[in-house]
N, C-alpha and C positions, 0 to 999 in steps of 0.2 A: 908952413908944413904940412902937406896932407900924408905923410907917411901913414897912417894907420888907412888910409882908403885904396890906399896903394899896393899894401900889403893882402889886405884882403880881396881884392880885385885879382891878385897875382895868384893866391889862393883859389880863387874860384875860378882862373883859367888854367892851373893844374885837377883840380879836381876836374872840368870840364876834359881836358884830355886824357886824364885816368879812365872816367866816364868811358869815354868812344873809347880805350885800349879795349876796355874790359867787354862793351858790346860786341866790338870787331873779334875776340877770343870766344865767345857766346856763340856767334853768328856762324863762325869757324867750325865748332864745335857739334852745331847743329847740322852744319852742311856735311860734314863726315858721318855723326849718328845716322842722316839721314840716306845717304850711300850707304851704309852699311848695312838697313835696314831693308831698302831695294832692292840688295844684291839678292841676301838671303831671301827674300819673298820671291822674288827673280828663276833664283835656284827654284823653291821650293814648285813655284808653278810648270817651270819645266821638267820638274821632274814628276808633277801629275798628270801633266801631259801626257809622260812619257807609259806609265801606269794606266792610262785611259785607254791611249792607244791596244796595249799589251792585251787588254782586258778585251778585246769588239772582242762578237760573238763571227768566226771566220763566215757563218753561215749566211744564205741569201733569204731575203725574205721570204721565196719558195718557198723554202727549205725549213724554215722558221713553220709554214704554216702549214706545211705537210708533216711536221712533226719529226721530223729529221733529228735525231738523238745528236747531242753534244758531247762528243768523248773526254774522257775523266784528262786526257793524255793532248787533248787540241786546245787546252785552255789554260796558261798565259801564250803567247807566241815565244817569248823570249825564255819560257822554264821556268817553272815554280823558283828554285832557290834564286832567281837573278830578280825575279819579283818582291820576294822576300825582301831583298836586301835591298830596293829601291821605295818598299814601303815602311823600310826602319830607317830608310836617308832619311825621307822626306817626315817620319815625327822627329827624328835629330832638326833638321830644319826650323821646324813650325817651334817645336822647344825654345833654341836658338833664339828666335824670331820673337817668344812670345818674350824671354826673361830678357831679351833688351830692349823691347818693349815697355815692362818692367823696372827697366832701373838696376838690374841684379844679374847682367850678364856674367859678375866676378862670381857669383853665386854658381857651387855644383851643380850642374844640374840631375837628374833622375839617373840613380845606376845604369850603368851600360847592360843592355842586353846581350844577349849570344845569337844572333840569327841562323837557326835551325833551317838544314836543308836538307 
Protein backbone atom coordinates (compact mmCIF):
# COMPACT_ATOMS: atom_id res chain seq x y z
CA UNK A 1 0.00 0.00 0.00
CA UNK A 2 1.33 3.27 -1.05
CA UNK A 3 -1.36 5.57 0.30
CA UNK A 4 1.15 8.09 1.63
CA UNK A 5 2.66 8.82 -1.77
CA UNK A 6 -0.77 8.89 -3.41
CA UNK A 7 -2.11 11.51 -1.04
CA UNK A 8 1.01 13.66 -1.30
CA UNK A 9 0.92 13.52 -5.10
CA UNK A 10 -2.80 14.39 -4.96
CA UNK A 11 -1.99 17.36 -2.73
CA UNK A 12 0.76 18.42 -5.12
CA UNK A 13 -1.64 18.24 -8.06
CA UNK A 14 -4.20 20.31 -6.13
CA UNK A 15 -1.51 22.84 -5.26
CA UNK A 16 -0.47 23.05 -8.91
CA UNK A 17 -4.07 23.69 -9.96
CA UNK A 18 -4.47 26.37 -7.27
CA UNK A 19 -1.20 27.98 -8.35
CA UNK A 20 -2.33 28.06 -11.99
CA UNK A 21 -5.67 29.61 -10.99
CA UNK A 22 -3.92 32.29 -8.94
CA UNK A 23 -1.54 33.02 -11.81
CA UNK A 24 -4.49 33.30 -14.22
CA UNK A 25 -6.27 35.70 -11.82
CA UNK A 26 -3.11 37.76 -11.39
CA UNK A 27 -2.57 37.93 -15.15
CA UNK A 28 -6.19 39.00 -15.66
CA UNK A 29 -5.79 41.76 -13.07
CA UNK A 30 -2.58 42.91 -14.75
CA UNK A 31 -4.27 43.00 -18.18
CA UNK A 32 -7.12 45.05 -16.68
CA UNK A 33 -4.65 47.38 -14.91
CA UNK A 34 -2.71 47.80 -18.15
CA UNK A 35 -5.89 48.60 -20.06
CA UNK A 36 -7.04 51.20 -17.53
CA UNK A 37 -3.61 52.83 -17.33
CA UNK A 38 -3.25 52.90 -21.12
CA UNK A 39 -6.72 54.42 -21.48
CA UNK A 40 -6.07 57.19 -18.94
CA UNK A 41 -2.68 58.03 -20.44
CA UNK A 42 -4.18 57.96 -23.95
CA UNK A 43 -6.91 60.41 -22.90
CA UNK A 44 -4.28 62.67 -21.34
CA UNK A 45 -2.18 62.58 -24.53
CA UNK A 46 -5.20 63.47 -26.68
CA UNK A 47 -6.07 66.34 -24.38
CA UNK A 48 -2.48 67.60 -24.41
CA UNK A 49 -2.58 67.53 -28.21
CA UNK A 50 -5.78 69.64 -28.17
CA UNK A 51 -4.20 72.11 -25.76
CA UNK A 52 -1.04 72.31 -27.86
CA UNK A 53 -3.10 72.93 -30.99
CA UNK A 54 -5.11 75.65 -29.25
CA UNK A 55 -1.95 77.46 -28.17
CA UNK A 56 -0.27 77.57 -31.58
CA UNK A 57 0.71 81.03 -32.81
CA UNK A 58 -1.64 82.01 -35.66
CA UNK A 59 0.91 84.41 -37.17
CA UNK A 60 2.99 83.47 -40.20
CA UNK A 61 6.77 83.25 -39.84
CA UNK A 62 7.05 86.53 -41.76
CA UNK A 63 4.67 88.25 -39.33
CA UNK A 64 6.69 86.98 -36.40
CA UNK A 65 9.96 88.21 -37.97
CA UNK A 66 8.37 91.58 -38.80
CA UNK A 67 7.32 91.92 -35.17
CA UNK A 68 3.55 91.82 -35.68
CA UNK A 69 2.09 91.80 -32.19
CA UNK A 70 -0.03 88.95 -31.03
CA UNK A 71 -3.17 90.27 -29.39
CA UNK A 72 -4.32 88.90 -26.03
CA UNK A 73 -7.63 87.84 -27.52
CA UNK A 74 -6.08 85.78 -30.32
CA UNK A 75 -4.73 83.00 -28.07
CA UNK A 76 -6.04 80.41 -27.52
CA UNK A 77 -8.39 79.76 -30.40
CA UNK A 78 -10.85 77.79 -28.23
CA UNK A 79 -11.05 80.58 -25.65
CA UNK A 80 -9.48 80.96 -22.23
CA UNK A 81 -12.28 79.30 -20.21
CA UNK A 82 -12.19 76.16 -22.36
CA UNK A 83 -8.39 76.07 -22.28
CA UNK A 84 -8.42 76.34 -18.48
CA UNK A 85 -10.95 73.52 -18.32
CA UNK A 86 -8.77 71.35 -20.56
CA UNK A 87 -5.71 72.08 -18.42
CA UNK A 88 -7.65 71.15 -15.28
CA UNK A 89 -8.85 67.92 -16.89
CA UNK A 90 -5.31 67.10 -18.00
CA UNK A 91 -4.14 67.55 -14.41
CA UNK A 92 -6.96 65.24 -13.26
CA UNK A 93 -5.93 62.53 -15.75
CA UNK A 94 -2.29 62.78 -14.73
CA UNK A 95 -3.16 62.68 -11.02
CA UNK A 96 -5.35 59.60 -11.54
CA UNK A 97 -2.66 57.87 -13.60
CA UNK A 98 -0.08 58.67 -10.92
CA UNK A 99 -2.27 57.28 -8.13
CA UNK A 100 -3.15 54.24 -10.28
CA UNK A 101 0.49 53.41 -10.80
CA UNK A 102 1.22 53.88 -7.10
CA UNK A 103 -1.64 51.58 -6.19
CA UNK A 104 -3.54 54.26 -4.29
CA UNK A 105 -6.53 54.86 -6.60
CA UNK A 106 -9.02 54.19 -3.82
CA UNK A 107 -7.55 57.05 -1.80
CA UNK A 108 -8.99 60.49 -2.40
CA UNK A 109 -6.98 62.71 -4.73
CA UNK A 110 -6.22 66.38 -4.18
CA UNK A 111 -9.22 68.52 -3.39
CA UNK A 112 -11.21 69.60 -6.41
CA UNK A 113 -10.41 73.07 -7.60
CA UNK A 114 -12.85 75.37 -9.30
CA UNK A 115 -11.89 76.38 -12.80
CA UNK A 116 -12.02 80.15 -12.92
CA UNK A 117 -13.56 81.50 -16.09
